[in-house]
MOPAC internal coordinates of N, CA, C and O (Angstrom, degrees):
PM7 1SCF
backbone

  N    0.0000 0     0.00 0     0.00 0    0    0    0
  C    1.5813 1     0.00 0     0.00 0    1    0    0
  C    1.4655 1   104.39 1     0.00 0    2    1    0
  O    1.2310 1   124.75 1   -36.63 1    3    2    1
  N    1.3670 1   108.49 1   143.37 1    3    2    1
  C    1.4061 1   115.83 1   171.26 1    5    3    2
  C    1.4774 1   113.83 1  -103.98 1    6    5    3
  O    1.2310 1   120.76 1    -3.23 1    7    6    5
  N    1.4677 1   116.14 1   176.77 1    7    6    5
  C    1.4485 1   120.85 1  -174.13 1    9    7    6
  C    1.5888 1   107.78 1  -155.32 1   10    9    7
  O    1.2310 1   122.64 1   -34.87 1   11   10    9
  N    1.2910 1   112.56 1   145.13 1   11   10    9
  C    1.4972 1   116.82 1   169.13 1   13   11   10
  C    1.4141 1   103.86 1  -112.06 1   14   13   11
  O    1.2310 1   120.05 1   -63.99 1   15   14   13
  N    1.3237 1   117.50 1   116.01 1   15   14   13
  C    1.5241 1   122.75 1   177.92 1   17   15   14
  C    1.4759 1   104.04 1   -91.40 1   18   17   15
  O    1.2310 1   124.38 1   -70.18 1   19   18   17
  N    1.3393 1   109.21 1   109.82 1   19   18   17
  C    1.6201 1   113.86 1  -176.69 1   21   19   18
  C    1.5304 1   104.22 1  -156.28 1   22   21   19
  O    1.2310 1   126.70 1    -9.41 1   23   22   21
  N    1.5007 1   104.71 1   170.59 1   23   22   21
  C    1.4465 1   114.85 1   177.90 1   25   23   22
  C    1.5544 1   106.00 1  -151.70 1   26   25   23
  O    1.2310 1   121.82 1   -33.93 1   27   26   25
  N    1.2975 1   114.12 1   146.07 1   27   26   25
  C    1.4925 1   118.58 1   177.90 1   29   27   26
  C    1.5738 1   104.16 1   -75.41 1   30   29   27
  O    1.2310 1   122.70 1   -23.05 1   31   30   29
  N    1.4210 1   112.44 1   156.95 1   31   30   29
  C    1.4291 1   117.81 1  -173.45 1   33   31   30
  C    1.5862 1   114.88 1   -68.39 1   34   33   31
  O    1.2310 1   122.30 1   169.36 1   35   34   33
  N    1.3298 1   113.19 1   -10.64 1   35   34   33
  C    1.5180 1   113.15 1  -174.58 1   37   35   34
  C    1.6263 1   105.95 1  -100.65 1   38   37   35
  O    1.2310 1   120.10 1   177.84 1   39   38   37
  N    1.3702 1   117.41 1    -2.16 1   39   38   37
  C    1.4461 1   118.14 1   177.22 1   41   39   38
  C    1.5224 1   114.72 1   -78.74 1   42   41   39
  O    1.2310 1   121.21 1   -26.15 1   43   42   41
  N    1.2887 1   115.28 1   153.85 1   43   42   41
  C    1.4828 1   123.20 1   174.44 1   45   43   42
  C    1.4988 1   110.04 1   -78.78 1   46   45   43
  O    1.2310 1   119.48 1  -105.19 1   47   46   45
  N    1.2718 1   118.61 1    74.81 1   47   46   45
  C    1.4287 1   128.47 1  -178.71 1   49   47   46
  C    1.4510 1   114.66 1  -152.33 1   50   49   47
  O    1.2310 1   117.37 1   -26.70 1   51   50   49
  N    1.3270 1   122.61 1   153.30 1   51   50   49
  C    1.5050 1   121.64 1   176.03 1   53   51   50
  C    1.4902 1   104.68 1  -141.08 1   54   53   51
  O    1.2310 1   125.74 1     1.06 1   55   54   53
  N    1.4393 1   106.57 1  -178.94 1   55   54   53
  C    1.5306 1   114.91 1   177.01 1   57   55   54
  C    1.4588 1   119.46 1   -56.80 1   58   57   55
  O    1.2310 1   120.80 1   155.43 1   59   58   57
  N    1.3932 1   116.08 1   -24.57 1   59   58   57
  C    1.4960 1   115.34 1   177.93 1   61   59   58
  C    1.4381 1   108.56 1   -68.59 1   62   61   59
  O    1.2310 1   117.65 1   138.06 1   63   62   61
  N    1.4310 1   122.07 1   -41.94 1   63   62   61
  C    1.3218 1   127.13 1   173.35 1   65   63   62
  C    1.4561 1   117.14 1   -53.05 1   66   65   63
  O    1.2310 1   120.45 1   136.95 1   67   66   65
  N    1.2964 1   116.75 1   -43.05 1   67   66   65
  C    1.4974 1   123.51 1   177.36 1   69   67   66
  C    1.4294 1   114.17 1   -68.91 1   70   69   67
  O    1.2310 1   120.78 1   142.31 1   71   70   69
  N    1.3564 1   116.10 1   -37.69 1   71   70   69
  C    1.4902 1   119.94 1   175.79 1   73   71   70
  C    1.6299 1   114.97 1   -65.57 1   74   73   71
  O    1.2310 1   126.76 1   142.46 1   75   74   73
  N    1.2843 1   104.61 1   -37.54 1   75   74   73
  C    1.5891 1   108.05 1   176.29 1   77   75   74
  C    1.6135 1   113.05 1   -69.10 1   78   77   75
  O    1.2310 1   124.73 1   135.00 1   79   78   77
  N    1.3088 1   108.53 1   -45.00 1   79   78   77
  C    1.5917 1   114.43 1   178.84 1   81   79   78
  C    1.5264 1   107.33 1   -60.64 1   82   81   79
  O    1.2310 1   121.05 1   128.83 1   83   82   81
  N    1.3040 1   115.60 1   -51.17 1   83   82   81
  C    1.5807 1   117.82 1   179.66 1   85   83   82
  C    1.4629 1   114.09 1   -49.89 1   86   85   83
  O    1.2310 1   124.49 1   129.89 1   87   86   85
  N    1.4810 1   108.99 1   -50.11 1   87   86   85
  C    1.5741 1   112.61 1  -178.19 1   89   87   86
  C    1.5842 1   109.75 1   -64.32 1   90   89   87
  O    1.2310 1   119.12 1   143.79 1   91   90   89
  N    1.2732 1   119.28 1   -36.21 1   91   90   89
  C    1.4940 1   117.67 1   179.74 1   93   91   90
  C    1.5686 1   111.20 1   -65.90 1   94   93   91
  O    1.2310 1   120.93 1   138.19 1   95   94   93
  N    1.3413 1   115.82 1   -41.81 1   95   94   93
  C    1.4257 1   122.36 1  -175.70 1   97   95   94
  C    1.5239 1   107.14 1   -63.28 1   98   97   95
  O    1.2310 1   121.20 1   133.28 1   99   98   97
  N    1.3554 1   115.30 1   -46.72 1   99   98   97
  C    1.4039 1   118.02 1  -173.39 1  101   99   98
  C    1.4521 1   106.97 1   -70.84 1  102  101   99
  O    1.2310 1   114.42 1   138.50 1  103  102  101
  N    1.4205 1   128.18 1   -41.50 1  103  102  101
  C    1.2957 1   130.03 1   176.98 1  105  103  102
  C    1.6864 1   113.58 1   -58.20 1  106  105  103
  O    1.2310 1   124.34 1   148.52 1  107  106  105
  N    1.3400 1   109.28 1   -31.48 1  107  106  105
  C    1.4576 1   119.02 1  -178.93 1  109  107  106
  C    1.6370 1   108.89 1   -76.79 1  110  109  107
  O    1.2310 1   121.07 1   158.14 1  111  110  109
  N    1.3201 1   115.55 1   -21.86 1  111  110  109
  C    1.4234 1   118.81 1   178.58 1  113  111  110
  C    1.4802 1   114.86 1   110.62 1  114  113  111
  O    1.2310 1   117.00 1  -157.23 1  115  114  113
  N    1.2337 1   123.30 1    22.77 1  115  114  113
  C    1.4341 1   124.75 1   176.21 1  117  115  114
  C    1.4945 1   109.09 1   -53.80 1  118  117  115
  O    1.2310 1   118.56 1   -42.69 1  119  118  117
  N    1.3320 1   120.35 1   137.31 1  119  118  117
  C    1.4546 1   122.53 1   178.28 1  121  119  118
  C    1.4747 1   121.10 1   -84.52 1  122  121  119
  O    1.2310 1   119.92 1   158.36 1  123  122  121
  N    1.4299 1   117.75 1   -21.64 1  123  122  121
  C    1.2974 1   119.73 1  -177.86 1  125  123  122
  C    1.6330 1   107.66 1  -151.11 1  126  125  123
  O    1.2310 1   120.37 1   -41.11 1  127  126  125
  N    1.3740 1   116.90 1   138.89 1  127  126  125
  C    1.4916 1   120.08 1   170.29 1  129  127  126
  C    1.4296 1   102.73 1  -129.35 1  130  129  127
  O    1.2310 1   122.96 1   -38.74 1  131  130  129
  N    1.3687 1   111.93 1   141.26 1  131  130  129
  C    1.4642 1   125.00 1   176.10 1  133  131  130
  C    1.5088 1   108.09 1   -78.27 1  134  133  131
  O    1.2310 1   122.30 1   -35.20 1  135  134  133
  N    1.2797 1   113.20 1   144.80 1  135  134  133
  C    1.4383 1   122.07 1   166.71 1  137  135  134
  C    1.4279 1   115.19 1  -138.06 1  138  137  135
  O    1.2310 1   122.35 1   -30.95 1  139  138  137
  N    1.2975 1   113.11 1   149.05 1  139  138  137
  C    1.6163 1   116.99 1  -178.70 1  141  139  138
  C    1.5592 1   106.32 1  -130.34 1  142  141  139
  O    1.2310 1   120.89 1   -31.50 1  143  142  141
  N    1.2280 1   115.90 1   148.50 1  143  142  141
  C    1.6193 1   116.46 1  -179.63 1  145  143  142
  C    1.4420 1   109.15 1   -51.62 1  146  145  143
  O    1.2310 1   120.14 1   -48.75 1  147  146  145
  N    1.3215 1   117.34 1   131.25 1  147  146  145
  C    1.4277 1   124.22 1   177.76 1  149  147  146
  C    1.4279 1   114.41 1    62.40 1  150  149  147
  O    1.2310 1   115.76 1  -169.40 1  151  150  149
  N    1.1392 1   125.65 1    10.60 1  151  150  149
  C    1.5879 1   135.70 1   177.91 1  153  151  150
  C    1.5096 1   110.55 1    54.42 1  154  153  151
  O    1.2310 1   121.64 1  -154.88 1  155  154  153
  N    1.3880 1   114.46 1    25.12 1  155  154  153
  C    1.4504 1   116.28 1   176.98 1  157  155  154
  C    1.4803 1   107.14 1  -121.44 1  158  157  155
  O    1.2310 1   119.24 1   -65.97 1  159  158  157
  N    1.3606 1   119.06 1   114.03 1  159  158  157
  C    1.5176 1   121.90 1   173.10 1  161  159  158
  C    1.3854 1   104.93 1   -93.96 1  162  161  159
  O    1.2310 1   121.77 1   -72.14 1  163  162  161
  N    1.5152 1   114.22 1   107.86 1  163  162  161
  C    1.4308 1   120.06 1  -172.30 1  165  163  162
  C    1.5466 1   105.06 1   -83.43 1  166  165  163
  O    1.2310 1   117.52 1   157.83 1  167  166  165
  N    1.3002 1   122.33 1   -22.17 1  167  166  165
  C    1.4737 1   123.76 1  -175.64 1  169  167  166
  C    1.5070 1   103.80 1   -74.36 1  170  169  167
  O    1.2310 1   117.30 1   134.40 1  171  170  169
  N    1.2045 1   122.73 1   -45.60 1  171  170  169
  C    1.4578 1   118.16 1  -174.73 1  173  171  170
  C    1.6160 1   114.37 1  -103.50 1  174  173  171
  O    1.2310 1   121.54 1  -170.60 1  175  174  173
  N    1.3521 1   114.65 1     9.40 1  175  174  173
  C    1.3656 1   126.87 1   168.54 1  177  175  174
  C    1.6648 1   105.96 1    58.58 1  178  177  175
  O    1.2310 1   120.18 1  -133.84 1  179  178  177
  N    1.2121 1   117.25 1    46.16 1  179  178  177
  C    1.4755 1   121.27 1   164.77 1  181  179  178
  C    1.5156 1   116.15 1  -134.40 1  182  181  179
  O    1.2310 1   125.53 1   -10.88 1  183  182  181
  N    1.3902 1   106.99 1   169.12 1  183  182  181
  C    1.4835 1   113.25 1   177.71 1  185  183  182
  C    1.5486 1   109.35 1  -102.29 1  186  185  183
  O    1.2310 1   120.80 1   -36.86 1  187  186  185
  N    1.3204 1   116.08 1   143.14 1  187  186  185
  C    1.4424 1   118.59 1  -179.95 1  189  187  186
  C    1.4886 1   104.82 1  -140.70 1  190  189  187
  O    1.2310 1   122.06 1     5.14 1  191  190  189
  N    1.3301 1   113.67 1  -174.86 1  191  190  189
  C    1.4461 1   123.85 1   176.32 1  193  191  190
  C    1.5874 1   109.61 1   -77.42 1  194  193  191
  O    1.2310 1   120.31 1   -26.95 1  195  194  193
  N    1.3662 1   117.01 1   153.05 1  195  194  193
  C    1.3721 1   123.14 1   174.62 1  197  195  194
  C    1.4740 1   112.51 1  -109.81 1  198  197  195
  O    1.2310 1   118.43 1   -10.51 1  199  198  197
  N    1.3824 1   120.60 1   169.49 1  199  198  197
  C    1.4657 1   122.15 1  -174.22 1  201  199  198
  C    1.5484 1   111.97 1   -61.30 1  202  201  199
  O    1.2310 1   119.04 1   149.94 1  203  202  201
  N    1.2713 1   119.44 1   -30.06 1  203  202  201
  C    1.5068 1   120.36 1  -172.61 1  205  203  202
  C    1.5124 1   102.85 1   -80.26 1  206  205  203
  O    1.2310 1   115.95 1   161.84 1  207  206  205
  N    1.4061 1   125.29 1   -18.16 1  207  206  205
  C    1.3923 1   116.97 1   174.98 1  209  207  206
  C    1.5655 1   110.28 1   -73.59 1  210  209  207
  O    1.2310 1   118.42 1   150.25 1  211  210  209
  N    1.3412 1   120.62 1   -29.75 1  211  210  209
  C    1.4209 1   118.89 1   179.49 1  213  211  210
  C    1.6513 1   109.44 1   -75.32 1  214  213  211
  O    1.2310 1   121.94 1   148.06 1  215  214  213
  N    1.2297 1   113.89 1   -31.94 1  215  214  213
  C    1.4747 1   120.62 1   179.59 1  217  215  214
  C    1.5407 1   107.19 1   -63.78 1  218  217  215
  O    1.2310 1   124.59 1   129.73 1  219  218  217
  N    1.3784 1   108.79 1   -50.27 1  219  218  217
  C    1.5896 1   112.00 1  -175.00 1  221  219  218
  C    1.5512 1   108.71 1   -62.18 1  222  221  219
  O    1.2310 1   119.58 1   129.64 1  223  222  221
  N    1.2911 1   118.41 1   -50.36 1  223  222  221
  C    1.5079 1   118.04 1   177.77 1  225  223  222
  C    1.4983 1   117.68 1   -61.33 1  226  225  223
  O    1.2310 1   120.80 1   149.11 1  227  226  225
  N    1.4371 1   116.07 1   -30.89 1  227  226  225
  C    1.3597 1   116.75 1   175.78 1  229  227  226
  C    1.5473 1   110.58 1   -66.16 1  230  229  227
  O    1.2310 1   122.40 1   133.99 1  231  230  229
  N    1.2110 1   113.02 1   -46.01 1  231  230  229
  C    1.5688 1   116.76 1   177.13 1  233  231  230
  C    1.5204 1   114.36 1   -61.82 1  234  233  231
  O    1.2310 1   119.77 1   138.37 1  235  234  233
  N    1.3859 1   118.04 1   -41.63 1  235  234  233
  C    1.3925 1   125.78 1  -175.73 1  237  235  234
  C    1.5226 1   113.35 1   -67.49 1  238  237  235
  O    1.2310 1   122.11 1   138.82 1  239  238  237
  N    1.3584 1   113.57 1   -41.18 1  239  238  237
  C    1.3401 1   120.97 1  -174.78 1  241  239  238
  C    1.5506 1   110.13 1   -95.57 1  242  241  239
  O    1.2310 1   116.13 1   171.35 1  243  242  241
  N    1.2971 1   124.96 1    -8.65 1  243  242  241
  C    1.4643 1   131.26 1   179.05 1  245  243  242
  C    1.5522 1   106.10 1    68.86 1  246  245  243
  O    1.2310 1   120.89 1  -131.74 1  247  246  245
  N    1.3973 1   115.91 1    48.26 1  247  246  245
  C    1.4370 1   117.17 1   177.60 1  249  247  246
  C    1.5620 1   107.15 1   -96.61 1  250  249  247
  O    1.2310 1   122.97 1   -17.32 1  251  250  249
  N    1.2172 1   111.91 1   162.68 1  251  250  249
  C    1.6256 1   121.17 1  -177.08 1  253  251  250
  C    1.4944 1   108.74 1  -120.29 1  254  253  251
  O    1.2310 1   121.77 1   -31.65 1  255  254  253
  N    1.3521 1   114.22 1   148.35 1  255  254  253
  C    1.3542 1   118.97 1   169.07 1  257  255  254
  C    1.4834 1   116.69 1   -72.04 1  258  257  255
  O    1.2310 1   118.15 1   -10.79 1  259  258  257
  N    1.3424 1   121.13 1   169.21 1  259  258  257
  C    1.4661 1   118.99 1   175.51 1  261  259  258
  C    1.5461 1   107.14 1   -61.92 1  262  261  259
  O    1.2310 1   121.04 1   -34.64 1  263  262  261
  N    1.2933 1   115.61 1   145.36 1  263  262  261
  C    1.5522 1   117.00 1  -170.90 1  265  263  262
  C    1.5403 1   108.82 1   -65.52 1  266  265  263
  O    1.2310 1   115.38 1   142.07 1  267  266  265
  N    1.2594 1   126.38 1   -37.93 1  267  266  265
  C    1.3665 1   129.37 1   177.16 1  269  267  266
  C    1.5547 1   114.69 1   -63.87 1  270  269  267
  O    1.2310 1   121.76 1   142.86 1  271  270  269
  N    1.4082 1   114.23 1   -37.14 1  271  270  269
  C    1.3822 1   116.67 1  -177.99 1  273  271  270
  C    1.5515 1   107.08 1   -77.39 1  274  273  271
  O    1.2310 1   119.51 1   143.58 1  275  274  273
  N    1.3076 1   118.53 1   -36.42 1  275  274  273
  C    1.5089 1   124.99 1   176.97 1  277  275  274
  C    1.5693 1   107.14 1   -53.26 1  278  277  275
  O    1.2310 1   122.95 1   123.59 1  279  278  277
  N    1.4339 1   111.94 1   -56.41 1  279  278  277
  C    1.4604 1   115.20 1  -178.21 1  281  279  278
  C    1.5306 1   112.01 1   -60.69 1  282  281  279
  O    1.2310 1   118.79 1   148.72 1  283  282  281
  N    1.2657 1   119.91 1   -31.28 1  283  282  281
  C    1.4574 1   120.07 1  -178.83 1  285  283  282
  C    1.6032 1   106.20 1   -69.97 1  286  285  283
  O    1.2310 1   121.02 1   131.48 1  287  286  285
  N    1.2904 1   115.66 1   -48.52 1  287  286  285
  C    1.5655 1   120.19 1   178.21 1  289  287  286
  C    1.5465 1   109.52 1   -53.06 1  290  289  287
  O    1.2310 1   119.83 1   134.84 1  291  290  289
  N    1.3685 1   117.93 1   -45.16 1  291  290  289
  C    1.4636 1   119.64 1   177.44 1  293  291  290
  C    1.4812 1   112.81 1   -64.89 1  294  293  291
  O    1.2310 1   119.31 1   135.18 1  295  294  293
  N    1.3423 1   118.92 1   -44.82 1  295  294  293
  C    1.4271 1   122.57 1   178.46 1  297  295  294
  C    1.6346 1   112.93 1   -55.11 1  298  297  295
  O    1.2310 1   123.21 1   146.18 1  299  298  297
  N    1.3460 1   111.45 1   -33.82 1  299  298  297
  C    1.5294 1   118.35 1  -172.15 1  301  299  298
  C    1.5665 1   104.53 1   -91.42 1  302  301  299
  O    1.2310 1   120.66 1   176.33 1  303  302  301
  N    1.2786 1   116.34 1    -3.67 1  303  302  301
  C    1.6186 1   113.64 1   173.83 1  305  303  302
  C    1.4887 1   109.79 1    85.99 1  306  305  303
  O    1.2310 1   118.30 1  -170.07 1  307  306  305
  N    1.4275 1   120.85 1     9.93 1  307  306  305
  C    1.3950 1   117.11 1  -174.38 1  309  307  306
  C    1.6119 1   112.23 1   -93.38 1  310  309  307
  O    1.2310 1   120.82 1   163.46 1  311  310  309
  N    1.4017 1   116.03 1   -16.54 1  311  310  309
  C    1.4878 1   117.38 1   177.06 1  313  311  310
  C    1.6068 1   106.37 1  -129.20 1  314  313  311
  O    1.2310 1   120.83 1   -10.59 1  315  314  313
  N    1.3370 1   116.02 1   169.41 1  315  314  313
  C    1.3068 1   121.42 1  -178.89 1  317  315  314
  C    1.5948 1   103.58 1  -102.97 1  318  317  315
  O    1.2310 1   121.33 1    -8.44 1  319  318  317
  N    1.3209 1   115.06 1   171.56 1  319  318  317
  C    1.4514 1   121.48 1  -174.91 1  321  319  318
  C    1.4944 1   110.79 1   -60.59 1  322  321  319
  O    1.2310 1   118.93 1   163.13 1  323  322  321
  N    1.3333 1   119.64 1   -16.87 1  323  322  321
  C    1.5058 1   123.74 1   174.48 1  325  323  322
  C    1.4565 1   113.85 1   -90.81 1  326  325  323
  O    1.2310 1   121.84 1   175.26 1  327  326  325
  N    1.3696 1   114.09 1    -4.74 1  327  326  325
  C    1.5023 1   119.59 1   176.15 1  329  327  326
  C    1.6401 1   113.21 1    94.70 1  330  329  327
  O    1.2310 1   123.78 1   179.81 1  331  330  329
  N    1.2954 1   110.36 1    -0.19 1  331  330  329
  C    1.5058 1   112.48 1  -178.48 1  333  331  330
  C    1.6264 1   106.97 1   -80.11 1  334  333  331
  O    1.2310 1   120.34 1   -29.20 1  335  334  333
  N    1.3503 1   116.96 1   150.80 1  335  334  333
  C    1.3509 1   127.72 1   179.19 1  337  335  334
  C    1.5654 1   104.36 1   -66.08 1  338  337  335
  O    1.2310 1   120.34 1   -41.50 1  339  338  337
  N    1.4148 1   116.96 1   138.50 1  339  338  337
  C    1.4628 1   114.06 1   177.41 1  341  339  338
  C    1.5730 1   107.02 1   -88.43 1  342  341  339
  O    1.2310 1   123.12 1   -41.17 1  343  342  341
  N    1.3953 1   111.63 1   138.83 1  343  342  341
  C    1.4083 1   113.84 1   176.22 1  345  343  342
  C    1.4501 1   116.94 1   -70.79 1  346  345  343
  O    1.2310 1   118.55 1   -52.30 1  347  346  345
  N    1.2693 1   120.37 1   127.70 1  347  346  345
  C    1.5048 1   124.71 1   173.95 1  349  347  346
  C    1.7290 1   105.74 1    80.00 1  350  349  347
  O    1.2310 1   119.94 1   175.20 1  351  350  349
  N    1.2152 1   117.73 1    -4.80 1  351  350  349
  C    1.4817 1   114.37 1  -173.00 1  353  351  350
  C    1.6021 1   112.06 1   -82.63 1  354  353  351
  O    1.2310 1   122.68 1   154.44 1  355  354  353
  N    1.3892 1   112.47 1   -25.56 1  355  354  353
  C    1.4178 1   118.76 1  -168.35 1  357  355  354
  C    1.5380 1   112.03 1   -58.05 1  358  357  355
  O    1.2310 1   116.11 1   130.71 1  359  358  357
  N    1.3253 1   124.99 1   -49.29 1  359  358  357
  C    1.3863 1   123.96 1  -179.80 1  361  359  358
  C    1.4476 1   116.96 1   -52.26 1  362  361  359
  O    1.2310 1   121.58 1   129.60 1  363  362  361
  N    1.4629 1   114.58 1   -50.40 1  363  362  361
  C    1.4224 1   122.44 1   178.46 1  365  363  362
  C    1.4977 1   114.67 1   -70.16 1  366  365  363
  O    1.2310 1   117.36 1   146.35 1  367  366  365
  N    1.3437 1   122.63 1   -33.65 1  367  366  365
  C    1.3448 1   124.80 1   175.40 1  369  367  366
  C    1.5587 1   114.98 1   -72.03 1  370  369  367
  O    1.2310 1   123.72 1   141.70 1  371  370  369
  N    1.4155 1   110.46 1   -38.30 1  371  370  369
  C    1.4418 1   110.98 1  -179.29 1  373  371  370
  C    1.5660 1   108.43 1   -76.51 1  374  373  371
  O    1.2310 1   118.72 1   149.08 1  375  374  373
  N    1.3357 1   120.05 1   -30.92 1  375  374  373
  C    1.4141 1   119.81 1   176.39 1  377  375  374
  C    1.6519 1   109.64 1   -61.08 1  378  377  375
  O    1.2310 1   121.36 1   139.78 1  379  378  377
  N    1.2534 1   115.01 1   -40.22 1  379  378  377
  C    1.4368 1   118.80 1   177.40 1  381  379  378
  C    1.5615 1   109.39 1   -64.99 1  382  381  379
  O    1.2310 1   115.71 1   138.18 1  383  382  381
  N    1.3406 1   125.75 1   -41.82 1  383  382  381
  C    1.3732 1   129.87 1  -179.20 1  385  383  382
  C    1.5317 1   108.45 1   -62.04 1  386  385  383
  O    1.2310 1   121.19 1   134.15 1  387  386  385
  N    1.3389 1   115.32 1   -45.85 1  387  386  385
  C    1.4094 1   122.58 1  -172.04 1  389  387  386
  C    1.5700 1   110.55 1   -86.57 1  390  389  387
  O    1.2310 1   120.61 1   174.79 1  391  390  389
  N    1.3760 1   116.43 1    -5.21 1  391  390  389
  C    1.4629 1   118.54 1   179.90 1  393  391  390
  C    1.4202 1   114.57 1    70.70 1  394  393  391
  O    1.2310 1   118.79 1  -147.88 1  395  394  393
  N    1.3356 1   119.90 1    32.12 1  395  394  393
  C    1.4650 1   128.17 1  -178.16 1  397  395  394
  C    1.4979 1   109.94 1  -119.15 1  398  397  395
  O    1.2310 1   119.82 1   -10.66 1  399  398  397
  N    1.3348 1   117.95 1   169.34 1  399  398  397
  C    1.4734 1   121.33 1   174.55 1  401  399  398
  C    1.4699 1   104.86 1   -97.57 1  402  401  399
  O    1.2310 1   120.73 1   -43.86 1  403  402  401
  N    1.3422 1   116.21 1   136.14 1  403  402  401
  C    1.4379 1   124.93 1   173.73 1  405  403  402
  C    1.5328 1   108.37 1   -85.18 1  406  405  403
  O    1.2310 1   122.11 1   -39.54 1  407  406  405
  N    1.4033 1   113.56 1   140.46 1  407  406  405
  C    1.4340 1   119.31 1  -175.96 1  409  407  406
  C    1.5531 1   109.26 1  -109.30 1  410  409  407
  O    1.2310 1   120.10 1   180.00 1  411  410  409

């Protein structure tokens, strides 16, 4: 089961609350957490988790990606054989995947 750890901007919550809830959910075995760039969903006017939150908890708790997704990331050159993100490889690899030129 997946989860979007978020709150609307008028709620009495903050990023510490979200960090605690996200850590508890990941420790409990949630299968998917949603992330948005910068953790700020400007369309829906709420705060969510960002991609780096999932990376941090995956490393901290020793969690693995789905095998087929991990294989795809490696084929695209985004991660190493150990599953770590490659430094500086993302723009070039993503440009290849999207069929565009990296600048």
